[in-house]
N, C-alpha and C positions, 0 to 999 in steps of 0.2 A: 380526125374524123369526128363529125358531129353526130351524136346519138339522140334518138327520140326520147323525150322524157317518159317516165313510167306512166301507165294508164291511170293509176290512182291520183297522180298529180294533175294530169290533164283533165280528169273528171272534176276536180275542185275549181278549175278556172271558170269564169263566167263565159257565156256564149259570145261569140264575136258579133259585133254590131257594125255591119258594113253600110247600113243606111244612114245612121247619124253617129259617126264615131266621135269619141272624146278627142279633144285637141289640147295639146300641152304647150302651145306656142308662147303664151305669156310666162309660163314657168321658165322656159329657156331664156327669155329676155331678162327676167329678174336675176337668174343665176349669172348670165353674161354681165350684167351691170355690176353685180356684187364683186365678181372676180376681176373685172376690168378696173374698178376703183381700187381694189386691193393691189393689183399688179402695178398700176400707175403710181400709187402711193409708195410702195416699197421700192420700186425702181427709181422713182424720183428722189426719195431720201438717200438712196445709195449714190446716185449721181451727184447729189448735193454734197454728201459727206466726202466722196472721193475727189470731186472736182473743186469744190470751194473751200472745204476745211483742210484736206490734206494737200491740195494743189497738185494732184497727179492723177490722170486718167490712164488706164491701161487698155489693152486690146480687148480684155474680157468685158469692159464697160461698153465698148463699141458693139460687140456681139450681143450684149444684153439689150441695148437700144434697138438693134435690128430685130431681135426676137420680139420685143414689145410691139414694134410697128407691124411686124408680120402677123402677130397674134390678132391685132385689131383688124387688119385687112381680111384675114381668114374669117373672123366672126362677122364682119360686115357682109362678106360673101354668103355665109351660111344663113344669115337672118333675112336675106332678101328673097 
């Protein structure tokens, strides 16, 4: 169950601005790019190490690849 915050806390908040609200779209895109680069770098290094250095890929590598592709499609859907 969600409880209402205490009045002293709500009184410290700024008044809502419904006419010209702040937008944080650029912040989301920057965080998206940073995490996408990190995820692609780490997963790419893992695939390289397991596939080319050790010469054996396992089912967990396939699932990781599916998760990376799904992550990108979800973020593309969220940012449009």
